[in-house]
VEXDRENPA-401038 format. One record per residue (C-alpha): residue number from 1; residue in one letter; z, x, y. Coordinates in steps of 0.1 Angstrom, whole numbers, plus 5000, padded with zeros to 4 digits. Example, Ala and Ser with C-alpha at 12.3 -4.5 7.8 and 13.67 -1.06 7.14 Angstrom:
BEGIN
{pos->1 | code->A | pz->5078 | px->5123 | py->4955}
{pos->2 | code->S | pz->5071 | px->5137 | py->4989}
This chain:
BEGIN
{pos->1 | code->M | pz->4924 | px->5198 | py->5029}
{pos->2 | code->N | pz->4914 | px->5206 | py->5065}
{pos->3 | code->D | pz->4881 | px->5188 | py->5068}
{pos->4 | code->H | pz->4893 | px->5152 | py->5067}
{pos->5 | code->A | pz->4880 | px->5143 | py->5102}
{pos->6 | code->Q | pz->4846 | px->5156 | py->5093}
{pos->7 | code->R | pz->4843 | px->5132 | py->5064}
{pos->8 | code->L | pz->4849 | px->5100 | py->5083}
{pos->9 | code->P | pz->4825 | px->5074 | py->5097}
{pos->10 | code->N | pz->4818 | px->5075 | py->5134}
{pos->11 | code->G | pz->4845 | px->5058 | py->5154}
{pos->12 | code->V | pz->4872 | px->5058 | py->5126}
{pos->13 | code->N | pz->4904 | px->5077 | py->5134}
{pos->14 | code->R | pz->4923 | px->5087 | py->5103}
{pos->15 | code->R | pz->4959 | px->5097 | py->5096}
{pos->16 | code->T | pz->4979 | px->5127 | py->5105}
{pos->17 | code->F | pz->5008 | px->5125 | py->5082}
{pos->18 | code->L | pz->5031 | px->5153 | py->5092}
{pos->19 | code->A | pz->5043 | px->5133 | py->5122}
{pos->20 | code->L | pz->5061 | px->5110 | py->5098}
{pos->21 | code->L | pz->5085 | px->5136 | py->5084}
{pos->22 | code->G | pz->5115 | px->5125 | py->5103}
{pos->23 | code->L | pz->5111 | px->5087 | py->5100}
{pos->24 | code->T | pz->5143 | px->5067 | py->5095}
{pos->25 | code->G | pz->5155 | px->5037 | py->5114}
{pos->26 | code->A | pz->5181 | px->5012 | py->5124}
{pos->27 | code->G | pz->5188 | px->4980 | py->5106}
{pos->28 | code->A | pz->5211 | px->4950 | py->5105}
{pos->29 | code->A | pz->5226 | px->4931 | py->5076}
{pos->30 | code->L | pz->5209 | px->4901 | py->5061}
{pos->31 | code->T | pz->5222 | px->4869 | py->5076}
{pos->32 | code->A | pz->5203 | px->4835 | py->5074}
{pos->33 | code->C | pz->5169 | px->4825 | py->5062}
{pos->34 | code->A | pz->5143 | px->4805 | py->5081}
{pos->35 | code->G | pz->5124 | px->4776 | py->5065}
{pos->36 | code->T | pz->5088 | px->4780 | py->5052}
{pos->37 | code->G | pz->5059 | px->4757 | py->5047}
{pos->38 | code->G | pz->5023 | px->4755 | py->5037}
{pos->39 | code->G | pz->4990 | px->4752 | py->5054}
{pos->40 | code->G | pz->4971 | px->4771 | py->5080}
{pos->41 | code->G | pz->4970 | px->4769 | py->5118}
{pos->42 | code->G | pz->4936 | px->4755 | py->5125}
{pos->43 | code->A | pz->4912 | px->4769 | py->5152}
{pos->44 | code->E | pz->4929 | px->4747 | py->5178}
{pos->45 | code->G | pz->4964 | px->4748 | py->5162}
{pos->46 | code->D | pz->4997 | px->4744 | py->5181}
{pos->47 | code->P | pz->5000 | px->4777 | py->5200}
{pos->48 | code->N | pz->5038 | px->4773 | py->5198}
{pos->49 | code->T | pz->5038 | px->4774 | py->5160}
{pos->50 | code->I | pz->5029 | px->4808 | py->5146}
{pos->51 | code->V | pz->5014 | px->4806 | py->5111}
{pos->52 | code->W | pz->5020 | px->4837 | py->5091}
{pos->53 | code->W | pz->5000 | px->4842 | py->5059}
{pos->54 | code->S | pz->5017 | px->4867 | py->5036}
{pos->55 | code->N | pz->5017 | px->4877 | py->4999}
{pos->56 | code->H | pz->5055 | px->4885 | py->5002}
{pos->57 | code->L | pz->5050 | px->4922 | py->4994}
{pos->58 | code->A | pz->5074 | px->4936 | py->4968}
{pos->59 | code->S | pz->5092 | px->4902 | py->4965}
{pos->60 | code->S | pz->5102 | px->4903 | py->5001}
{pos->61 | code->K | pz->5101 | px->4866 | py->5010}
{pos->62 | code->A | pz->5138 | px->4864 | py->5018}
{pos->63 | code->I | pz->5135 | px->4894 | py->5041}
{pos->64 | code->E | pz->5105 | px->4879 | py->5058}
{pos->65 | code->E | pz->5124 | px->4847 | py->5063}
{pos->66 | code->E | pz->5153 | px->4866 | py->5079}
{pos->67 | code->L | pz->5128 | px->4883 | py->5103}
{pos->68 | code->I | pz->5115 | px->4849 | py->5113}
{pos->69 | code->S | pz->5150 | px->4836 | py->5118}
{pos->70 | code->R | pz->5157 | px->4865 | py->5142}
{pos->71 | code->F | pz->5125 | px->4859 | py->5161}
{pos->72 | code->E | pz->5131 | px->4821 | py->5165}
{pos->73 | code->K | pz->5166 | px->4828 | py->5177}
{pos->74 | code->E | pz->5153 | px->4850 | py->5205}
{pos->75 | code->N | pz->5123 | px->4828 | py->5212}
{pos->76 | code->P | pz->5135 | px->4792 | py->5210}
{pos->77 | code->D | pz->5102 | px->4778 | py->5223}
{pos->78 | code->L | pz->5083 | px->4793 | py->5194}
{pos->79 | code->K | pz->5084 | px->4785 | py->5157}
{pos->80 | code->V | pz->5070 | px->4804 | py->5128}
{pos->81 | code->R | pz->5057 | px->4789 | py->5095}
{pos->82 | code->L | pz->5055 | px->4813 | py->5066}
{pos->83 | code->V | pz->5027 | px->4805 | py->5042}
{pos->84 | code->D | pz->5023 | px->4818 | py->5006}
{pos->85 | code->G | pz->4988 | px->4834 | py->5009}
{pos->86 | code->G | pz->4986 | px->4847 | py->4973}
{pos->87 | code->K | pz->5005 | px->4868 | py->4948}
{pos->88 | code->N | pz->4989 | px->4901 | py->4960}
{pos->89 | code->Y | pz->4967 | px->4916 | py->4987}
{pos->90 | code->E | pz->4935 | px->4907 | py->4969}
{pos->91 | code->E | pz->4943 | px->4870 | py->4967}
{pos->92 | code->L | pz->4954 | px->4869 | py->5003}
{pos->93 | code->G | pz->4923 | px->4887 | py->5015}
{pos->94 | code->Q | pz->4901 | px->4863 | py->4996}
{pos->95 | code->K | pz->4920 | px->4833 | py->5010}
{pos->96 | code->F | pz->4915 | px->4847 | py->5045}
{pos->97 | code->N | pz->4878 | px->4854 | py->5039}
{pos->98 | code->A | pz->4873 | px->4818 | py->5027}
{pos->99 | code->A | pz->4892 | px->4804 | py->5057}
{pos->100 | code->L | pz->4868 | px->4822 | py->5081}
{pos->101 | code->S | pz->4841 | px->4797 | py->5073}
{pos->102 | code->G | pz->4863 | px->4768 | py->5085}
{pos->103 | code->T | pz->4889 | px->4761 | py->5111}
{pos->104 | code->D | pz->4921 | px->4765 | py->5091}
{pos->105 | code->L | pz->4930 | px->4800 | py->5103}
{pos->106 | code->P | pz->4964 | px->4816 | py->5105}
{pos->107 | code->D | pz->4978 | px->4833 | py->5135}
{pos->108 | code->V | pz->4990 | px->4864 | py->5116}
{pos->109 | code->V | pz->4977 | px->4877 | py->5083}
{pos->110 | code->V | pz->4988 | px->4906 | py->5061}
{pos->111 | code->L | pz->4959 | px->4928 | py->5054}
{pos->112 | code->S | pz->4961 | px->4959 | py->5031}
{pos->113 | code->D | pz->4945 | px->4993 | py->5035}
{pos->114 | code->V | pz->4915 | px->4980 | py->5015}
{pos->115 | code->W | pz->4909 | px->4947 | py->5034}
{pos->116 | code->W | pz->4912 | px->4952 | py->5071}
{pos->117 | code->F | pz->4882 | px->4975 | py->5076}
{pos->118 | code->N | pz->4855 | px->4950 | py->5065}
{pos->119 | code->F | pz->4870 | px->4922 | py->5086}
{pos->120 | code->A | pz->4871 | px->4945 | py->5116}
{pos->121 | code->L | pz->4836 | px->4957 | py->5110}
{pos->122 | code->N | pz->4824 | px->4921 | py->5111}
{pos->123 | code->E | pz->4845 | px->4913 | py->5142}
{pos->124 | code->Q | pz->4865 | px->4887 | py->5123}
{pos->125 | code->I | pz->4899 | px->4901 | py->5134}
{pos->126 | code->A | pz->4909 | px->4907 | py->5170}
{pos->127 | code->N | pz->4910 | px->4940 | py->5187}
{pos->128 | code->I | pz->4948 | px->4945 | py->5190}
{pos->129 | code->D | pz->4945 | px->4967 | py->5220}
{pos->130 | code->D | pz->4930 | px->4938 | py->5240}
{pos->131 | code->V | pz->4955 | px->4913 | py->5227}
{pos->132 | code->A | pz->4985 | px->4936 | py->5233}
{pos->133 | code->K | pz->4974 | px->4942 | py->5269}
{pos->134 | code->R | pz->4973 | px->4904 | py->5276}
{pos->135 | code->A | pz->5006 | px->4898 | py->5258}
{pos->136 | code->G | pz->5025 | px->4926 | py->5274}
{pos->137 | code->V | pz->5031 | px->4944 | py->5240}
{pos->138 | code->D | pz->5035 | px->4982 | py->5240}
{pos->139 | code->T | pz->5018 | px->4996 | py->5210}
{pos->140 | code->S | pz->5025 | px->5032 | py->5220}
{pos->141 | code->T | pz->5059 | px->5031 | py->5203}
{pos->142 | code->Y | pz->5043 | px->5028 | py->5168}
{pos->143 | code->V | pz->5041 | px->5060 | py->5148}
{pos->144 | code->E | pz->5007 | px->5073 | py->5160}
{pos->145 | code->S | pz->4993 | px->5082 | py->5127}
{pos->146 | code->L | pz->5001 | px->5047 | py->5113}
{pos->147 | code->Y | pz->4986 | px->5029 | py->5143}
{pos->148 | code->E | pz->4955 | px->5051 | py->5141}
{pos->149 | code->D | pz->4949 | px->5040 | py->5105}
{pos->150 | code->Y | pz->4935 | px->5008 | py->5120}
{pos->151 | code->A | pz->4911 | px->5024 | py->5145}
{pos->152 | code->L | pz->4874 | px->5015 | py->5146}
{pos->153 | code->N | pz->4849 | px->5020 | py->5173}
{pos->154 | code->G | pz->4874 | px->5026 | py->5201}
{pos->155 | code->G | pz->4898 | px->4997 | py->5192}
{pos->156 | code->H | pz->4926 | px->4990 | py->5167}
{pos->157 | code->Y | pz->4926 | px->4960 | py->5144}
{pos->158 | code->A | pz->4961 | px->4957 | py->5130}
{pos->159 | code->M | pz->4996 | px->4967 | py->5137}
{pos->160 | code->P | pz->5015 | px->4987 | py->5110}
{pos->161 | code->F | pz->5040 | px->4967 | py->5090}
{pos->162 | code->A | pz->5045 | px->4975 | py->5053}
{pos->163 | code->R | pz->5034 | px->5011 | py->5049}
{pos->164 | code->S | pz->5039 | px->5030 | py->5016}
{pos->165 | code->T | pz->5030 | px->5058 | py->4992}
{pos->166 | code->P | pz->5031 | px->5059 | py->4955}
{pos->167 | code->L | pz->5062 | px->5076 | py->4939}
{pos->168 | code->F | pz->5068 | px->5090 | py->4905}
{pos->169 | code->Y | pz->5096 | px->5068 | py->4891}
{pos->170 | code->Y | pz->5114 | px->5080 | py->4859}
{pos->171 | code->N | pz->5143 | px->5069 | py->4837}
{pos->172 | code->K | pz->5169 | px->5096 | py->4841}
{pos->173 | code->D | pz->5188 | px->5085 | py->4809}
{pos->174 | code->L | pz->5156 | px->5088 | py->4789}
{pos->175 | code->W | pz->5148 | px->5121 | py->4804}
{pos->176 | code->K | pz->5182 | px->5134 | py->4794}
{pos->177 | code->K | pz->5178 | px->5120 | py->4759}
{pos->178 | code->A | pz->5145 | px->5139 | py->4755}
{pos->179 | code->G | pz->5160 | px->5171 | py->4768}
{pos->180 | code->L | pz->5138 | px->5172 | py->4800}
{pos->181 | code->P | pz->5148 | px->5186 | py->4833}
{pos->182 | code->D | pz->5160 | px->5161 | py->4859}
{pos->183 | code->R | pz->5128 | px->5161 | py->4880}
{pos->184 | code->G | pz->5093 | px->5148 | py->4880}
{pos->185 | code->P | pz->5065 | px->5167 | py->4864}
{pos->186 | code->E | pz->5050 | px->5196 | py->4884}
{pos->187 | code->S | pz->5015 | px->5189 | py->4871}
{pos->188 | code->W | pz->4998 | px->5161 | py->4851}
{pos->189 | code->E | pz->4993 | px->5187 | py->4823}
{pos->190 | code->E | pz->5030 | px->5190 | py->4822}
{pos->191 | code->M | pz->5034 | px->5153 | py->4820}
{pos->192 | code->T | pz->5011 | px->5153 | py->4790}
{pos->193 | code->E | pz->5036 | px->5176 | py->4772}
{pos->194 | code->W | pz->5066 | px->5155 | py->4784}
{pos->195 | code->G | pz->5049 | px->5122 | py->4774}
{pos->196 | code->K | pz->5048 | px->5132 | py->4738}
{pos->197 | code->K | pz->5084 | px->5143 | py->4738}
{pos->198 | code->L | pz->5095 | px->5111 | py->4755}
{pos->199 | code->Q | pz->5074 | px->5089 | py->4732}
{pos->200 | code->D | pz->5094 | px->5103 | py->4702}
{pos->201 | code->K | pz->5125 | px->5086 | py->4718}
{pos->202 | code->M | pz->5108 | px->5053 | py->4723}
{pos->203 | code->S | pz->5105 | px->5024 | py->4699}
{pos->204 | code->G | pz->5086 | px->4991 | py->4695}
{pos->205 | code->R | pz->5066 | px->4982 | py->4725}
{pos->206 | code->E | pz->5081 | px->5010 | py->4746}
{pos->207 | code->H | pz->5060 | px->5037 | py->4761}
{pos->208 | code->A | pz->5068 | px->5070 | py->4779}
{pos->209 | code->H | pz->5046 | px->5061 | py->4808}
{pos->210 | code->G | pz->5028 | px->5031 | py->4823}
{pos->211 | code->W | pz->4997 | px->5027 | py->4845}
{pos->212 | code->G | pz->4992 | px->4996 | py->4866}
{pos->213 | code->N | pz->4962 | px->4974 | py->4857}
{pos->214 | code->A | pz->4933 | px->4968 | py->4881}
{pos->215 | code->V | pz->4952 | px->4940 | py->4899}
{pos->216 | code->D | pz->4983 | px->4963 | py->4902}
{pos->217 | code->Y | pz->4962 | px->4989 | py->4921}
{pos->218 | code->L | pz->4953 | px->5013 | py->4893}
{pos->219 | code->S | pz->4926 | px->5028 | py->4916}
{pos->220 | code->W | pz->4953 | px->5036 | py->4942}
{pos->221 | code->T | pz->4980 | px->5050 | py->4918}
{pos->222 | code->F | pz->4954 | px->5071 | py->4900}
{pos->223 | code->S | pz->4942 | px->5086 | py->4932}
{pos->224 | code->G | pz->4969 | px->5113 | py->4931}
{pos->225 | code->P | pz->4962 | px->5124 | py->4895}
{pos->226 | code->L | pz->4924 | px->5122 | py->4902}
{pos->227 | code->W | pz->4926 | px->5145 | py->4933}
{pos->228 | code->T | pz->4949 | px->5171 | py->4917}
{pos->229 | code->L | pz->4928 | px->5172 | py->4886}
{pos->230 | code->G | pz->4898 | px->5181 | py->4909}
{pos->231 | code->G | pz->4880 | px->5147 | py->4912}
{pos->232 | code->A | pz->4875 | px->5121 | py->4939}
{pos->233 | code->Y | pz->4860 | px->5086 | py->4942}
{pos->234 | code->S | pz->4841 | px->5098 | py->4973}
{pos->235 | code->D | pz->4838 | px->5125 | py->4999}
{pos->236 | code->G | pz->4833 | px->5106 | py->5031}
{pos->237 | code->W | pz->4804 | px->5083 | py->5021}
{pos->238 | code->D | pz->4791 | px->5107 | py->4994}
{pos->239 | code->M | pz->4801 | px->5091 | py->4961}
{pos->240 | code->K | pz->4818 | px->5114 | py->4936}
{pos->241 | code->L | pz->4824 | px->5090 | py->4907}
{pos->242 | code->T | pz->4800 | px->5108 | py->4884}
{pos->243 | code->S | pz->4809 | px->5144 | py->4894}
{pos->244 | code->P | pz->4821 | px->5166 | py->4864}
{pos->245 | code->E | pz->4855 | px->5169 | py->4880}
{pos->246 | code->T | pz->4860 | px->5131 | py->4883}
{pos->247 | code->V | pz->4847 | px->5125 | py->4847}
{pos->248 | code->K | pz->4872 | px->5151 | py->4835}
{pos->249 | code->A | pz->4900 | px->5135 | py->4853}
{pos->250 | code->V | pz->4892 | px->5101 | py->4839}
{pos->251 | code->E | pz->4890 | px->5117 | py->4804}
{pos->252 | code->W | pz->4926 | px->5129 | py->4809}
{pos->253 | code->L | pz->4936 | px->5094 | py->4820}
{pos->254 | code->K | pz->4921 | px->5079 | py->4789}
{pos->255 | code->S | pz->4938 | px->5105 | py->4767}
{pos->256 | code->T | pz->4972 | px->5094 | py->4779}
{pos->257 | code->V | pz->4965 | px->5059 | py->4764}
{pos->258 | code->D | pz->4946 | px->5071 | py->4734}
{pos->259 | code->D | pz->4973 | px->5096 | py->4724}
{pos->260 | code->G | pz->4998 | px->5067 | py->4724}
{pos->261 | code->W | pz->5024 | px->5078 | py->4751}
{pos->262 | code->A | pz->5010 | px->5057 | py->4780}
{pos->263 | code->T | pz->4999 | px->5021 | py->4783}
{pos->264 | code->V | pz->4983 | px->4998 | py->4809}
{pos->265 | code->S | pz->5010 | px->4974 | py->4821}
{pos->266 | code->N | pz->5005 | px->4939 | py->4835}
{pos->267 | code->D | pz->5039 | px->4940 | py->4853}
{pos->268 | code->L | pz->5045 | px->4977 | py->4861}
{pos->269 | code->A | pz->5077 | px->4977 | py->4882}
{pos->270 | code->N | pz->5094 | px->4951 | py->4860}
{pos->271 | code->E | pz->5085 | px->4968 | py->4828}
{pos->272 | code->F | pz->5099 | px->5000 | py->4841}
{pos->273 | code->G | pz->5130 | px->4984 | py->4854}
{pos->274 | code->T | pz->5137 | px->4967 | py->4821}
{pos->275 | code->G | pz->5132 | px->4999 | py->4801}
{pos->276 | code->L | pz->5099 | px->4992 | py->4784}
{pos->277 | code->L | pz->5083 | px->5021 | py->4803}
{pos->278 | code->G | pz->5100 | px->5055 | py->4807}
{pos->279 | code->S | pz->5081 | px->5064 | py->4839}
{pos->280 | code->V | pz->5055 | px->5049 | py->4862}
{pos->281 | code->V | pz->5035 | px->5057 | py->4894}
{pos->282 | code->A | pz->5043 | px->5028 | py->4917}
{pos->283 | code->S | pz->5046 | px->5020 | py->4954}
{pos->284 | code->T | pz->5076 | px->5028 | py->4975}
{pos->285 | code->G | pz->5076 | px->4991 | py->4982}
{pos->286 | code->D | pz->5087 | px->4985 | py->4946}
{pos->287 | code->L | pz->5118 | px->5006 | py->4950}
{pos->288 | code->A | pz->5144 | px->4980 | py->4960}
{pos->289 | code->G | pz->5133 | px->4957 | py->4932}
{pos->290 | code->I | pz->5134 | px->4984 | py->4906}
{pos->291 | code->L | pz->5169 | px->4995 | py->4917}
{pos->292 | code->E | pz->5181 | px->4959 | py->4914}
{pos->293 | code->T | pz->5166 | px->4954 | py->4880}
{pos->294 | code->A | pz->5174 | px->4987 | py->4862}
{pos->295 | code->D | pz->5205 | px->4992 | py->4842}
{pos->296 | code->F | pz->5198 | px->5029 | py->4840}
{pos->297 | code->E | pz->5198 | px->5057 | py->4866}
{pos->298 | code->V | pz->5165 | px->5057 | py->4884}
{pos->299 | code->G | pz->5149 | px->5089 | py->4896}
{pos->300 | code->T | pz->5121 | px->5093 | py->4921}
{pos->301 | code->A | pz->5099 | px->5123 | py->4927}
{pos->302 | code->F | pz->5068 | px->5134 | py->4945}
{pos->303 | code->L | pz->5035 | px->5130 | py->4927}
{pos->304 | code->P | pz->5025 | px->5164 | py->4913}
{pos->305 | code->N | pz->5006 | px->5185 | py->4938}
{pos->306 | code->P | pz->5003 | px->5220 | py->4922}
{pos->307 | code->K | pz->4976 | px->5233 | py->4945}
{pos->308 | code->G | pz->4992 | px->5220 | py->4977}
{pos->309 | code->D | pz->4960 | px->5203 | py->4989}
{pos->310 | code->G | pz->4972 | px->5167 | py->4990}
{pos->311 | code->G | pz->4983 | px->5149 | py->4958}
{pos->312 | code->C | pz->4994 | px->5115 | py->4971}
{pos->313 | code->P | pz->4977 | px->5087 | py->4990}
{pos->314 | code->T | pz->4993 | px->5065 | py->5016}
{pos->315 | code->G | pz->4988 | px->5027 | py->5014}
{pos->316 | code->G | pz->5004 | px->4994 | py->5022}
{pos->317 | code->A | pz->4995 | px->4968 | py->5048}
{pos->318 | code->G | pz->4993 | px->4959 | py->5084}
{pos->319 | code->L | pz->4994 | px->4926 | py->5103}
{pos->320 | code->A | pz->4962 | px->4914 | py->5118}
{pos->321 | code->I | pz->4953 | px->4885 | py->5142}
{pos->322 | code->P | pz->4921 | px->4864 | py->5136}
{pos->323 | code->A | pz->4894 | px->4867 | py->5162}
{pos->324 | code->G | pz->4886 | px->4830 | py->5160}
{pos->325 | code->I | pz->4918 | px->4815 | py->5174}
{pos->326 | code->S | pz->4926 | px->4809 | py->5211}
{pos->327 | code->E | pz->4939 | px->4836 | py->5234}
{pos->328 | code->E | pz->4972 | px->4818 | py->5237}
{pos->329 | code->R | pz->4977 | px->4818 | py->5199}
{pos->330 | code->Q | pz->4967 | px->4855 | py->5197}
{pos->331 | code->N | pz->4992 | px->4864 | py->5225}
{pos->332 | code->N | pz->5020 | px->4847 | py->5207}
{pos->333 | code->A | pz->5010 | px->4863 | py->5174}
{pos->334 | code->A | pz->5011 | px->4897 | py->5190}
{pos->335 | code->K | pz->5046 | px->4890 | py->5204}
{pos->336 | code->F | pz->5058 | px->4880 | py->5169}
{pos->337 | code->I | pz->5043 | px->4911 | py->5152}
{pos->338 | code->D | pz->5058 | px->4933 | py->5179}
{pos->339 | code->F | pz->5092 | px->4917 | py->5173}
{pos->340 | code->I | pz->5093 | px->4919 | py->5135}
{pos->341 | code->T | pz->5082 | px->4955 | py->5136}
{pos->342 | code->N | pz->5105 | px->4967 | py->5164}
{pos->343 | code->T | pz->5129 | px->4995 | py->5157}
{pos->344 | code->A | pz->5158 | px->4974 | py->5144}
{pos->345 | code->N | pz->5136 | px->4951 | py->5123}
{pos->346 | code->T | pz->5112 | px->4977 | py->5108}
{pos->347 | code->S | pz->5143 | px->4997 | py->5098}
{pos->348 | code->Y | pz->5160 | px->4966 | py->5083}
{pos->349 | code->W | pz->5127 | px->4959 | py->5064}
{pos->350 | code->S | pz->5125 | px->4994 | py->5052}
{pos->351 | code->R | pz->5160 | px->4996 | py->5039}
{pos->352 | code->N | pz->5158 | px->4963 | py->5021}
{pos->353 | code->V | pz->5123 | px->4965 | py->5007}
{pos->354 | code->G | pz->5114 | px->5002 | py->5005}
{pos->355 | code->Y | pz->5085 | px->5005 | py->5029}
{pos->356 | code->M | pz->5086 | px->5031 | py->5057}
{pos->357 | code->P | pz->5097 | px->5024 | py->5093}
{pos->358 | code->V | pz->5067 | px->5022 | py->5116}
{pos->359 | code->R | pz->5083 | px->5030 | py->5150}
{pos->360 | code->K | pz->5088 | px->5064 | py->5165}
{pos->361 | code->D | pz->5124 | px->5060 | py->5177}
{pos->362 | code->A | pz->5136 | px->5048 | py->5142}
{pos->363 | code->V | pz->5145 | px->5085 | py->5137}
{pos->364 | code->D | pz->5175 | px->5082 | py->5161}
{pos->365 | code->D | pz->5196 | px->5056 | py->5144}
{pos->366 | code->A | pz->5228 | px->5069 | py->5129}
{pos->367 | code->E | pz->5233 | px->5040 | py->5106}
{pos->368 | code->Q | pz->5199 | px->5045 | py->5089}
{pos->369 | code->K | pz->5204 | px->5083 | py->5087}
{pos->370 | code->K | pz->5235 | px->5076 | py->5067}
{pos->371 | code->F | pz->5217 | px->5051 | py->5045}
{pos->372 | code->M | pz->5191 | px->5078 | py->5037}
{pos->373 | code->E | pz->5218 | px->5103 | py->5029}
{pos->374 | code->D | pz->5235 | px->5079 | py->5006}
{pos->375 | code->N | pz->5203 | px->5067 | py->4989}
{pos->376 | code->P | pz->5181 | px->5097 | py->4982}
{pos->377 | code->N | pz->5155 | px->5076 | py->4963}
{pos->378 | code->F | pz->5146 | px->5060 | py->4996}
{pos->379 | code->R | pz->5143 | px->5094 | py->5012}
{pos->380 | code->T | pz->5117 | px->5107 | py->4987}
{pos->381 | code->A | pz->5088 | px->5088 | py->5003}
{pos->382 | code->V | pz->5094 | px->5103 | py->5037}
{pos->383 | code->E | pz->5098 | px->5138 | py->5024}
{pos->384 | code->Q | pz->5066 | px->5135 | py->5004}
{pos->385 | code->L | pz->5045 | px->5126 | py->5035}
{pos->386 | code->P | pz->5033 | px->5162 | py->5040}
{pos->387 | code->E | pz->5018 | px->5161 | py->5005}
{pos->388 | code->T | pz->4996 | px->5131 | py->5013}
{pos->389 | code->R | pz->4959 | px->5130 | py->5022}
{pos->390 | code->P | pz->4936 | px->5102 | py->5035}
{pos->391 | code->Q | pz->4922 | px->5078 | py->5009}
{pos->392 | code->D | pz->4886 | px->5080 | py->4997}
{pos->393 | code->N | pz->4862 | px->5058 | py->5016}
{pos->394 | code->A | pz->4848 | px->5044 | py->4984}
{pos->395 | code->R | pz->4882 | px->5027 | py->4976}
{pos->396 | code->V | pz->4894 | px->5016 | py->5011}
{pos->397 | code->F | pz->4863 | px->5009 | py->5031}
{pos->398 | code->I | pz->4837 | px->4994 | py->5007}
{pos->399 | code->P | pz->4844 | px->4957 | py->5002}
{pos->400 | code->N | pz->4862 | px->4952 | py->4969}
{pos->401 | code->G | pz->4859 | px->4989 | py->4962}
{pos->402 | code->D | pz->4896 | px->4990 | py->4951}
{pos->403 | code->R | pz->4892 | px->4963 | py->4926}
{pos->404 | code->K | pz->4858 | px->4975 | py->4913}
{pos->405 | code->I | pz->4871 | px->5010 | py->4907}
{pos->406 | code->G | pz->4903 | px->4996 | py->4891}
{pos->407 | code->D | pz->4883 | px->4973 | py->4869}
{pos->408 | code->A | pz->4861 | px->5002 | py->4857}
{pos->409 | code->L | pz->4891 | px->5023 | py->4849}
{pos->410 | code->E | pz->4909 | px->4995 | py->4831}
{pos->411 | code->T | pz->4877 | px->4988 | py->4811}
{pos->412 | code->I | pz->4875 | px->5024 | py->4800}
{pos->413 | code->L | pz->4912 | px->5025 | py->4791}
{pos->414 | code->L | pz->4913 | px->4992 | py->4771}
{pos->415 | code->T | pz->4878 | px->4986 | py->4756}
{pos->416 | code->G | pz->4866 | px->5020 | py->4747}
{pos->417 | code->A | pz->4837 | px->5018 | py->4772}
{pos->418 | code->G | pz->4819 | px->5051 | py->4778}
{pos->419 | code->I | pz->4833 | px->5070 | py->4807}
{pos->420 | code->E | pz->4800 | px->5084 | py->4822}
{pos->421 | code->P | pz->4779 | px->5052 | py->4819}
{pos->422 | code->T | pz->4807 | px->5030 | py->4833}
{pos->423 | code->L | pz->4813 | px->5054 | py->4863}
{pos->424 | code->S | pz->4775 | px->5057 | py->4868}
{pos->425 | code->A | pz->4770 | px->5020 | py->4870}
{pos->426 | code->L | pz->4800 | px->5017 | py->4894}
{pos->427 | code->E | pz->4787 | px->5045 | py->4916}
{pos->428 | code->K | pz->4753 | px->5028 | py->4919}
{pos->429 | code->E | pz->4769 | px->4995 | py->4928}
{pos->430 | code->L | pz->4792 | px->5010 | py->4955}
{pos->431 | code->T | pz->4764 | px->5031 | py->4970}
{pos->432 | code->G | pz->4742 | px->5000 | py->4973}
{pos->433 | code->T | pz->4770 | px->4981 | py->4990}
{pos->434 | code->Y | pz->4775 | px->5009 | py->5015}
{pos->435 | code->E | pz->4738 | px->5012 | py->5023}
{pos->436 | code->R | pz->4734 | px->4975 | py->5027}
{pos->437 | code->D | pz->4766 | px->4963 | py->5043}
{pos->438 | code->I | pz->4783 | px->4992 | py->5061}
{pos->439 | code->K | pz->4759 | px->5019 | py->5071}
{pos->440 | code->P | pz->4739 | px->4997 | py->5095}
{pos->441 | code->K | pz->4771 | px->4988 | py->5114}
{pos->442 | code->L | pz->4785 | px->5023 | py->5119}
């Protein structure tokens, strides 16, 4: 697709993914863990105690604690308190939204691709460009396309942290048992053929393929199949949920469950890792956990992109700073984010969790290059980046668009609800939200 820039709201710069092709990075071994605690910072909180709200993406709490330990060692006058903000991006975003009406604000908050925009639009998170200038932080060393993901009206409202794409994960042992080639499917139509063969080798509660539920980002992981089957959630701000192509793609999604070879999972990565699911579409951030859990050989592959016009979304989260805290707190928060995303630390994070490094010079580290050579599953996400395309506005920029789309898809899959009336009601709701809450502010 060559018209992405023409489909965006005024002032929003979107991603150019080819620049990420060579991303790798340096890292250091896990050493000690810092302590954590609860509570927020308060509007007039101690500026020397940085409160970080996180949902511990991909079971990464121990890695976050190590990053904190490193920061406190180099900055003995500053302390960091890591707070459990929720079990996923949605719970964390809701917690932060509720906190905005009071004084119990964090210094740093993890915000996903579907949460930062609305907070920025309503001036509830700080312009990182302004804070970085005051704090002496150089943001030019971030991979440009990742930093530009947080651009709005001439500013930037988060720093890249845990950036990801979906991957196609498959059980190589099961693939061999079913007589399939050792690769991912080249099209979703091919996966339909394979799914039936794989299901013949499954038993009990096992399924050839699993989709995440609405909470586990069904709307995100279905974006790739949706696009390559001709549909879309939206084209810019023009909703496409009821287009014939989208309806047809959702019909295919429903057929995978109705035909018995796919299911909706409440714990996608774990059920794949324990062998209940033969394949899944899940985040790169799940990779480390899956490899640790699985007692079979795990394969990773690109999402099918038979037409070559972008078959995979990017995603993940950045780190934002509330607008409603003091400048001193904001400055210290920026220094902390800069440190935990520097070349060594973003590479350490990437290698141990599965997300992509976010600094340009991560490509030069020999240790990480060797790690990628020795662990090809970690290399898949970087190599897939030329196959990605920007996400649809309906999912990432409309408040709760991700969850509402996911809920609609899950309802269709599990309750037998009609596809066209369900999508029609959803399109009407999302259009109304855009017209009322977003359009006047663009």
